C-alpha positions as CSV (number, residue, x, y, z in Angstrom):
1,M,-11.0,-107.6,124.8
2,S,-14.1,-105.8,123.2
3,I,-14.8,-104.5,120.6
4,F,-15.5,-100.8,122.4
5,E,-11.7,-101.6,124.0
6,Q,-9.7,-101.9,120.6
7,G,-7.9,-98.9,119.4
8,L,-10.1,-96.3,121.7
9,A,-7.5,-95.7,124.4
10,R,-7.3,-93.2,127.2
11,S,-5.7,-90.1,126.5
12,T,-4.7,-86.4,127.3
13,V,-7.4,-85.6,124.4
14,N,-10.1,-87.2,125.4
15,H,-9.4,-87.5,129.3
16,A,-8.5,-84.9,132.1
17,P,-8.1,-85.4,135.8
18,L,-11.6,-83.6,137.2
19,S,-10.6,-80.7,139.3
20,P,-12.7,-77.3,140.9
21,L,-9.5,-75.3,139.3
22,S,-11.0,-75.6,135.7
23,F,-14.0,-73.4,137.3
24,I,-12.1,-70.5,137.5
25,E,-10.1,-70.3,134.6
26,R,-13.5,-70.9,132.7
27,T,-15.3,-68.2,134.2
28,A,-12.3,-65.5,134.1
29,A,-12.2,-66.4,130.1
30,V,-16.0,-66.3,129.9
31,Y,-17.1,-63.8,131.9
32,P,-14.3,-61.4,133.3
33,H,-15.9,-58.1,133.9
34,Y,-18.6,-59.8,136.0
35,P,-18.9,-59.3,139.9
36,A,-17.0,-61.7,141.8
37,V,-16.3,-60.1,144.9
38,I,-18.4,-58.0,147.2
39,H,-16.6,-57.0,150.7
40,G,-17.4,-54.0,152.6
41,S,-16.7,-51.3,149.6
42,L,-14.6,-53.4,148.0
43,R,-15.4,-54.7,144.7
44,R,-13.7,-57.1,142.1
45,D,-14.5,-58.9,138.7
46,W,-13.3,-62.2,137.9
47,A,-10.4,-60.9,135.7
48,E,-9.1,-59.3,138.8
49,T,-10.1,-62.2,141.3
50,Y,-8.3,-64.9,138.6
51,A,-5.1,-62.9,138.4
52,R,-4.8,-62.5,142.5
53,C,-5.2,-66.3,142.7
54,R,-2.4,-67.0,140.4
55,R,0.0,-63.9,141.9
56,L,-1.2,-66.1,145.3
57,A,-0.1,-69.4,143.2
58,S,3.2,-67.8,142.0
59,A,4.5,-66.4,145.1
60,L,4.3,-69.2,147.3
61,A,5.9,-71.5,143.9
62,G,8.5,-68.6,144.3
63,R,9.1,-69.5,147.9
64,G,9.9,-73.0,147.7
65,V,6.5,-74.3,148.0
66,G,5.3,-77.0,145.6
67,K,3.4,-80.3,145.6
68,G,1.8,-82.1,148.3
69,D,3.1,-79.2,150.8
70,T,0.4,-77.4,153.4
71,V,-0.5,-74.1,153.4
72,A,-2.9,-73.4,156.3
73,V,-4.9,-70.3,156.7
74,L,-6.7,-68.7,159.6
75,L,-8.7,-66.1,157.8
76,P,-12.8,-65.2,158.9
77,N,-15.2,-64.6,155.3
78,I,-13.3,-62.5,153.5
79,P,-11.5,-62.5,149.3
80,P,-7.7,-63.5,150.7
81,M,-9.7,-67.1,151.9
82,L,-11.3,-67.3,148.1
83,E,-8.5,-66.6,146.6
84,A,-6.6,-69.2,148.9
85,H,-9.3,-72.0,147.6
86,F,-7.4,-71.8,143.8
87,G,-4.3,-70.2,144.3
88,V,-2.8,-72.8,147.0
89,P,-3.9,-76.4,144.6
90,M,-2.6,-74.2,141.7
91,I,0.8,-75.4,142.9
92,G,-0.1,-78.9,143.8
93,A,-0.3,-77.6,147.6
94,V,-2.5,-78.6,149.8
95,L,-4.9,-76.0,151.6
96,N,-5.5,-76.1,154.9
97,T,-8.4,-73.8,156.3
98,L,-8.3,-73.6,160.3
99,N,-11.1,-73.2,162.6
100,V,-10.6,-69.1,163.7
101,R,-12.4,-70.2,167.3
102,L,-9.9,-72.7,168.3
103,D,-7.2,-72.1,170.7
104,A,-3.5,-71.8,170.0
105,E,-2.8,-75.2,171.8
106,A,-5.3,-76.8,169.1
107,I,-4.1,-74.6,166.3
108,A,-0.7,-75.5,166.7
109,F,-1.4,-79.3,167.1
110,M,-2.8,-78.8,163.6
111,L,0.1,-76.8,161.8
112,E,2.6,-79.3,163.2
113,H,0.3,-82.8,162.5
114,G,-0.8,-81.2,159.1
115,E,3.1,-80.1,158.4
116,A,2.2,-76.5,157.3
117,R,5.0,-75.0,155.3
118,V,2.9,-71.2,155.4
119,L,0.3,-69.5,157.7
120,I,-1.8,-66.9,156.4
121,A,-3.8,-65.3,159.1
122,D,-5.5,-62.6,159.7
123,R,-4.6,-59.7,162.3
124,E,-8.1,-60.7,164.4
125,Y,-6.3,-63.7,165.2
126,R,-2.8,-61.9,166.0
127,E,-2.5,-63.7,169.6
128,V,-3.5,-66.9,169.0
129,A,-1.5,-67.1,165.7
130,L,1.9,-66.1,167.6
131,A,1.0,-68.3,170.5
132,A,0.5,-71.5,168.3
133,V,3.6,-70.7,165.9
134,A,5.7,-70.2,169.3
135,Q,5.2,-74.1,170.1
136,L,6.7,-75.2,166.9
137,E,9.8,-76.9,166.7
138,H,9.6,-76.1,163.0
139,P,7.6,-73.0,162.0
140,P,5.7,-72.1,159.2
141,L,5.9,-68.9,157.3
142,L,3.9,-66.1,158.6
143,V,1.7,-64.2,156.2
144,E,-0.5,-61.5,157.8
145,V,-3.4,-60.6,156.0
146,E,-5.1,-56.9,157.3
147,D,-8.4,-56.4,156.3
148,P,-10.3,-53.0,156.2
149,E,-13.3,-54.4,157.5
150,Y,-12.1,-55.6,160.9
151,G,-9.6,-52.0,161.2
152,E,-6.0,-51.7,161.6
153,G,-5.1,-54.3,164.0
154,Q,-1.3,-54.8,165.0
155,P,0.9,-56.2,162.7
156,F,2.6,-59.5,163.4
157,G,3.8,-61.7,160.6
158,E,6.6,-62.3,158.8
159,L,5.1,-60.7,155.9
160,D,1.9,-58.8,154.1
161,Y,-0.5,-61.3,152.1
162,E,-0.6,-58.2,149.8
163,A,3.4,-57.6,149.9
164,L,3.4,-61.7,149.5
165,L,0.8,-61.1,145.9
166,A,2.9,-59.0,144.7
167,E,5.7,-60.9,144.6
168,G,3.8,-63.3,141.9
169,D,3.0,-63.3,138.6
170,P,-0.3,-62.9,137.2
171,E,0.3,-64.6,134.1
172,F,1.4,-67.3,136.2
173,A,1.0,-71.1,134.1
174,W,-0.3,-72.7,137.1
175,E,-0.7,-76.7,136.9
176,W,-3.2,-79.1,136.5
177,P,-3.2,-82.0,139.4
178,E,-1.3,-85.1,137.4
179,D,-3.8,-87.1,139.3
180,E,-7.8,-86.2,140.7
181,W,-6.8,-88.7,143.6
182,Q,-4.4,-85.9,144.0
183,A,-5.3,-84.0,147.8
184,I,-6.4,-80.4,147.3
185,S,-7.4,-79.6,151.2
186,L,-7.0,-80.7,154.9
187,N,-10.0,-80.3,156.9
188,Y,-9.6,-80.8,161.0
189,T,-13.0,-82.6,162.7
190,S,-13.9,-80.9,165.8
191,G,-12.0,-82.9,167.8
192,T,-14.7,-83.6,170.8
193,T,-12.9,-86.4,172.1
194,G,-9.0,-86.5,172.0
195,N,-7.0,-84.6,169.3
196,P,-9.1,-83.6,165.9
197,K,-8.6,-85.9,163.0
198,G,-7.1,-84.9,159.2
199,V,-9.4,-85.3,156.4
200,V,-8.0,-85.1,153.2
201,Y,-10.0,-84.1,150.2
202,H,-9.2,-85.4,146.6
203,H,-9.8,-82.8,143.5
204,R,-12.2,-85.6,142.1
205,G,-14.3,-84.8,145.1
206,A,-14.0,-81.6,145.0
207,Y,-14.7,-81.1,141.8
208,L,-17.9,-83.3,142.0
209,N,-19.2,-82.1,145.4
210,S,-19.3,-78.6,143.5
211,M,-21.2,-79.8,141.1
212,G,-23.6,-81.6,143.0
213,N,-24.1,-78.3,145.0
214,Q,-25.7,-76.2,141.8
215,M,-27.5,-79.6,140.6
216,T,-29.1,-79.9,144.0
217,W,-30.1,-76.0,144.4
218,S,-31.0,-75.6,140.7
219,M,-28.6,-72.3,141.2
220,G,-28.7,-71.5,138.0
221,H,-25.7,-68.6,136.5
222,H,-24.7,-65.6,138.1
223,P,-25.8,-66.5,141.9
224,V,-25.0,-64.1,144.6
225,Y,-24.0,-66.0,147.6
226,L,-23.7,-64.6,150.5
227,W,-21.0,-65.9,153.2
228,T,-23.1,-66.6,156.6
229,L,-21.3,-70.5,156.7
230,P,-17.5,-70.1,157.3
231,M,-15.4,-70.9,155.2
232,F,-13.1,-72.9,157.2
233,H,-15.7,-75.5,157.7
234,C,-15.7,-78.3,155.1
235,N,-14.2,-75.2,152.7
236,G,-17.1,-73.6,153.1
237,W,-19.3,-77.1,152.0
238,C,-17.3,-76.7,148.2
239,Y,-19.3,-73.3,147.8
240,P,-16.0,-71.1,147.2
241,W,-15.6,-73.6,143.9
242,T,-19.5,-74.0,143.2
243,V,-20.5,-70.5,143.4
244,T,-17.0,-69.6,141.1
245,A,-18.2,-72.1,138.4
246,L,-21.2,-70.3,137.8
247,A,-19.9,-66.9,137.7
248,G,-21.8,-65.5,140.7
249,V,-20.8,-63.1,143.1
250,H,-19.3,-64.3,146.6
251,V,-20.6,-61.6,149.4
252,F,-18.3,-61.6,152.2
253,L,-19.3,-61.4,156.0
254,R,-16.8,-61.2,158.4
255,R,-19.1,-62.6,161.0
256,V,-22.9,-63.6,161.5
257,D,-24.8,-60.4,162.3
258,P,-28.8,-61.2,161.7
259,Q,-29.3,-57.2,161.2
260,K,-26.1,-57.2,158.8
261,I,-27.7,-60.2,156.9
262,L,-31.2,-59.1,156.3
263,H,-29.5,-55.5,155.2
264,L,-26.9,-57.6,152.6
265,I,-30.0,-59.9,151.4
266,R,-31.7,-56.4,150.1
267,E,-28.7,-54.4,149.2
268,H,-26.9,-57.0,146.5
269,K,-30.5,-58.9,146.1
270,V,-28.4,-61.9,147.5
271,S,-29.9,-65.1,146.2
272,H,-28.7,-68.1,148.0
273,L,-26.9,-68.1,151.9
274,S,-26.2,-71.0,154.1
275,G,-25.1,-72.3,157.7
276,A,-26.3,-73.8,160.4
277,P,-30.0,-73.7,162.1
278,I,-28.7,-71.6,164.4
279,V,-28.1,-68.5,161.8
280,L,-32.2,-69.1,160.6
281,N,-33.2,-68.8,164.2
282,A,-31.2,-66.0,164.6
283,L,-32.9,-64.2,161.5
284,V,-36.8,-65.6,163.0
285,N,-35.6,-63.8,166.1
286,V,-34.8,-60.1,164.7
287,P,-37.4,-57.7,165.8
288,E,-40.2,-57.5,164.0
289,T,-39.2,-53.6,163.2
290,D,-35.9,-55.0,161.8
291,R,-37.3,-57.6,159.6
292,A,-38.7,-55.3,156.4
293,A,-40.1,-58.2,154.3
294,I,-37.5,-59.5,151.5
295,D,-39.0,-59.1,148.1
296,H,-36.9,-61.2,146.0
297,P,-36.3,-65.0,146.0
298,V,-34.1,-65.7,148.5
299,N,-32.8,-69.5,149.1
300,A,-31.5,-71.3,152.4
301,M,-29.5,-74.3,152.5
302,V,-29.4,-75.6,156.3
303,A,-27.1,-78.1,157.8
304,G,-26.0,-79.4,161.1
305,A,-28.8,-80.8,163.4
306,A,-32.2,-81.1,162.1
307,P,-33.6,-77.3,161.7
308,P,-37.1,-77.8,164.8
309,A,-40.2,-77.3,162.2
310,K,-41.0,-74.8,163.8
311,V,-37.7,-72.9,162.6
312,I,-38.2,-73.7,159.3
313,G,-41.9,-72.6,158.9
314,A,-40.9,-69.0,160.2
315,V,-38.1,-68.6,157.8
316,E,-40.1,-69.3,154.6
317,A,-42.9,-67.3,156.0
318,M,-40.2,-64.4,156.0
319,G,-40.0,-65.4,152.4
320,I,-36.3,-67.7,152.5
321,K,-37.3,-70.9,150.9
322,V,-35.1,-73.5,153.0
323,T,-33.4,-76.5,151.5
324,H,-32.4,-79.1,154.4
325,V,-28.9,-80.9,153.5
326,Y,-27.1,-83.0,155.4
327,G,-23.6,-84.0,155.5
328,L,-20.2,-83.9,157.6
329,T,-16.4,-83.1,157.2
330,E,-15.7,-86.5,156.0
331,V,-17.8,-85.8,152.7
332,Y,-17.2,-82.6,151.4
333,G,-19.9,-81.3,153.5
334,P,-23.3,-81.9,152.2
335,V,-24.1,-84.9,150.1
336,T,-28.1,-85.7,151.2
337,V,-31.1,-83.4,150.4
338,C,-34.0,-83.4,151.5
339,A,-35.5,-83.4,147.6
340,W,-38.9,-81.4,147.2
341,H,-41.7,-82.7,145.6
342,E,-44.4,-80.5,144.0
343,H,-47.6,-82.2,145.4
344,W,-46.1,-81.8,149.0
345,N,-46.8,-77.1,148.2
346,A,-50.7,-78.4,149.1
347,L,-49.8,-79.2,152.9
348,P,-50.3,-76.8,155.8
349,L,-47.0,-74.7,156.0
350,E,-46.1,-77.1,159.3
351,D,-46.8,-80.3,157.8
352,Q,-44.1,-79.5,154.9
353,A,-42.2,-77.9,157.7
354,R,-41.8,-81.5,159.4
355,I,-41.1,-83.1,155.8
356,K,-38.3,-80.5,155.0
357,A,-36.7,-81.6,158.4
358,R,-35.9,-85.2,157.0
359,Q,-32.3,-85.2,155.6
360,G,-33.8,-86.5,152.8
361,V,-31.6,-89.0,150.2
362,R,-28.5,-89.0,148.1
363,Y,-26.9,-86.1,146.0
364,P,-26.4,-87.0,142.3
365,T,-23.1,-86.8,143.1
366,L,-23.0,-89.3,145.7
367,E,-23.2,-93.1,144.9
368,G,-24.9,-95.0,148.0
369,V,-26.8,-93.7,151.8
370,M,-28.5,-96.4,153.5
371,V,-29.7,-96.9,157.0
372,A,-28.2,-100.2,158.6
373,D,-27.6,-102.4,161.9
374,P,-23.8,-101.0,162.5
375,Q,-22.7,-104.7,163.6
376,T,-24.5,-106.7,160.8
377,M,-24.3,-104.0,158.1
378,Q,-28.1,-105.2,157.3
379,P,-29.9,-102.5,156.0
380,V,-33.1,-101.6,158.4
381,P,-36.7,-101.8,157.2
382,R,-38.3,-98.6,155.7
383,D,-41.1,-98.1,158.3
384,G,-39.5,-94.7,159.7
385,E,-39.3,-96.3,162.9
386,T,-36.3,-99.0,162.8
387,I,-33.4,-96.9,164.5
388,G,-29.4,-97.6,162.4
389,E,-26.4,-95.8,161.3
390,I,-26.2,-94.0,158.5
391,F,-23.3,-95.2,156.2
392,M,-22.5,-93.6,153.1
393,R,-20.2,-94.5,149.5
394,G,-19.1,-92.9,146.4
395,N,-16.9,-90.4,145.1
396,T,-17.3,-87.5,147.7
397,V,-16.2,-89.4,150.7
398,M,-12.8,-88.4,151.6
399,K,-9.3,-90.1,150.8
400,G,-9.2,-90.8,154.5
401,Y,-7.6,-89.6,157.6
402,L,-4.2,-87.8,157.6
403,K,-1.2,-90.3,159.1
404,N,-4.3,-92.1,160.7
405,P,-4.9,-95.7,159.3
406,S,-6.3,-97.2,161.5
407,A,-8.8,-95.1,161.6
408,T,-9.5,-94.9,158.2
409,A,-9.7,-98.6,158.3
410,E,-12.4,-98.2,161.1
411,A,-14.9,-95.2,159.4
412,F,-14.5,-97.5,156.3
413,E,-15.2,-101.1,157.6
414,G,-17.7,-102.9,155.7
415,G,-16.7,-101.5,152.7
416,W,-19.0,-98.0,153.5
417,F,-18.6,-94.9,155.6
418,H,-19.8,-95.3,159.0
419,T,-21.5,-91.7,159.8
420,G,-22.1,-92.5,163.3
421,D,-25.2,-90.8,163.0
422,L,-28.4,-93.2,163.7
423,G,-31.3,-92.4,162.1
424,V,-34.3,-94.1,160.1
425,W,-35.6,-95.0,156.8
426,H,-38.9,-93.9,155.6
427,P,-41.2,-95.7,153.1
428,D,-40.2,-93.3,150.3
429,G,-36.8,-93.6,150.9
430,Y,-35.8,-90.2,152.5
431,V,-33.5,-90.6,155.5
432,E,-34.2,-88.7,159.1
433,I,-31.4,-88.3,161.8
434,K,-32.8,-89.3,165.0
435,D,-29.4,-88.9,167.0
436,R,-25.7,-88.8,166.9
437,L,-24.4,-92.2,168.0
438,K,-22.7,-91.3,171.0
439,D,-26.2,-88.7,172.2
440,I,-28.9,-90.9,172.1
441,V,-30.5,-91.4,175.4
442,I,-31.6,-95.2,176.7
443,S,-33.8,-94.8,179.9
444,G,-35.5,-98.4,181.4
445,G,-34.1,-100.0,178.1
446,E,-36.1,-97.4,175.8
447,N,-34.4,-95.1,172.7
448,I,-35.4,-92.0,173.2
449,S,-34.2,-89.7,170.1
450,T,-33.1,-86.0,171.6
451,I,-34.0,-84.8,168.1
452,E,-37.6,-85.1,168.5
453,V,-37.5,-84.1,171.9
454,E,-35.6,-80.8,171.2
455,G,-38.6,-80.3,168.6
456,V,-41.1,-80.4,170.8
457,L,-39.5,-77.8,173.2
458,Y,-38.7,-75.5,170.4
459,R,-42.4,-75.1,169.7
460,H,-42.7,-73.9,173.3
461,P,-43.0,-70.3,172.6
462,A,-40.9,-69.2,175.3
463,V,-38.0,-71.6,174.0
464,L,-35.2,-69.5,172.1
465,E,-32.9,-72.5,171.9
466,A,-33.3,-75.9,173.4
467,A,-30.3,-79.0,173.7
468,V,-31.0,-82.3,175.1
469,V,-28.6,-84.8,176.8
470,A,-28.3,-88.1,178.6
471,R,-28.5,-87.7,182.3
472,P,-27.3,-90.8,184.4
473,D,-30.0,-92.1,187.0
474,E,-30.0,-94.9,189.7
475,K,-33.5,-95.9,188.1
476,W,-33.6,-95.8,184.7
477,G,-29.9,-95.7,183.5
478,E,-30.7,-92.2,181.8
479,T,-33.3,-89.8,181.5
480,P,-33.4,-86.6,178.9
481,C,-32.2,-83.6,180.4
482,A,-32.7,-80.5,178.7
483,F,-30.6,-77.5,178.4
484,I,-33.0,-74.2,177.5
485,T,-32.0,-70.7,176.7
486,L,-35.2,-68.1,177.1
487,K,-36.5,-65.7,174.6
488,S,-36.2,-62.7,176.0
489,G,-39.4,-61.2,178.6
490,H,-40.2,-65.0,178.9
491,E,-37.7,-65.3,181.7
492,Q,-40.4,-66.0,184.2
493,T,-41.0,-69.6,182.6
494,G,-39.7,-72.3,185.0
495,Q,-39.5,-76.2,185.0
496,T,-43.2,-76.8,185.3
497,D,-43.9,-74.9,182.3
498,I,-41.7,-76.9,180.5
499,V,-42.2,-80.5,181.8
500,T,-46.3,-80.0,181.4
501,F,-46.2,-78.9,177.9
502,C,-43.6,-81.9,176.8
503,R,-46.3,-84.1,178.5
504,E,-48.6,-82.6,176.3
505,H,-46.7,-83.8,173.4
506,L,-44.4,-86.5,174.4
507,A,-44.7,-90.0,175.5
508,G,-44.2,-90.0,179.5
509,F,-40.8,-91.6,179.2
510,K,-39.3,-89.3,176.5
511,V,-40.0,-86.2,178.8
512,P,-37.2,-84.2,180.1
513,K,-36.9,-84.9,184.4
514,T,-34.2,-82.4,184.5
515,V,-34.7,-78.7,182.8
516,V,-31.9,-76.1,183.3
517,F,-31.9,-72.8,182.1
518,S,-28.6,-71.5,180.6
519,E,-26.7,-70.3,177.2
520,L,-25.8,-73.2,175.0
521,P,-21.9,-73.6,174.8
522,K,-21.6,-74.0,170.9
523,T,-18.8,-74.9,168.2
524,S,-17.7,-72.1,165.8
525,T,-20.4,-73.2,163.2
526,G,-23.2,-73.2,165.5
527,K,-23.1,-76.8,166.4
528,V,-24.5,-77.5,170.3
529,Q,-21.5,-78.7,172.3
530,K,-23.2,-81.9,173.7
531,Y,-20.2,-83.3,175.3
532,V,-19.9,-80.4,177.9
533,L,-23.7,-80.4,178.4
534,R,-23.6,-84.3,179.0
535,E,-20.3,-83.4,181.8
536,M,-22.8,-80.1,182.9
537,A,-25.7,-82.8,183.4
538,K,-23.8,-85.3,184.7
539,A,-22.1,-83.2,187.3
540,L,-25.8,-81.7,188.7
């Protein structure tokens, strides 16, 4: 035994399980009267918010909910959603944030699969909540939330949320997790094929990714964070915990409205916001008259599909500094960042935007990222050209899939998490996504990155949104098919205009052979549903 192991045992004095629950305890103690919550006309400080979280924990415990039980929530971005991120795990229970845009059948599957004991739902989702619960043999306790920003709505639950909180003790002595590996939350994947999978997070990962967010973004004390990102998505990328750790202000927004976003940024001096590229695109396309100059530093973290360089450039020109990150539900949200180098500031804006469109390097809180051959697991050359699958490992990878050991084993095969995303490795070590494994177009044996083709389409002045998928072809196997939403006033643009433009910027085999003008189907987090478009392309 080493001398450094002798008489130096781990104990409660020098070792505690990592948990983001510690953040709210500290913030409420140090900054009790600093603003915590802004929602419409509602204002609360950190002392009030902490007391409400403890009331929620106490009330749930009083109704028999405890360690290892699931509490599901069907809520938009409102204060009870923040309270659930602390109140539920304070009793060792597991928080399951449900996607508010799903149908009753999908919600019922998740409630049953996750064995939810309680469902807390906003009145806006009354119909879907009731229809989902009606399908269950063992329905959960239904608690309804009446949000003044929604309006009265129709009552439907067995219990009102404020009445539930009234049952609880604001001084409740909540429990620290016995083990940091203990589950803190359950997030279901989008389930584009078959049933969605339940991704399980632990306290350690939630703590570390929260820290990774603030390190990566250099957030500083008391940020003002606008909730443009759905809080149900990967637990809001862990920002309910991150912003709380920094004694920041949570500015809530029930639904994304670009003009309201700009209004709230100005009114509350918002410093940070996050979202999919669609959020940035919406801001860029607000009429000039509504886009008053932003007169203070604003930071936007964007993830999802790589934002087209043109969109990044346009947003930066508005005065919003873009940080591009990448992650998945299985890794607690964002875990790589396009870390910026000072000398890049001297480059033209368009070149800067192209660099920012890369997914970048790992967070300080993720232990490994590589681009490798999915069969051999051998890393690809760092040449910016050879395509491989992106793999990850570290403390911010999920525990695994709930009740699905085979899917967990498959995802972790070879000692790495298989993302299913294809990318290249640049000489400087930065990763750039080229496509989803299932989205790449293979035409005449050549791989075509749909993201590359979409980037060109976004540079066309008439294009508002674009998505490219494979369309079956007898001669080539597959050819690129572009679905495009046109900007207002450009309705006369046709397929010939688009194809001619693409020929000027792409190799011939990459040019879309088919162009369809339509609205793009999207998930609730703003991601284009390419599987829907693939079916449409197949049916053409």
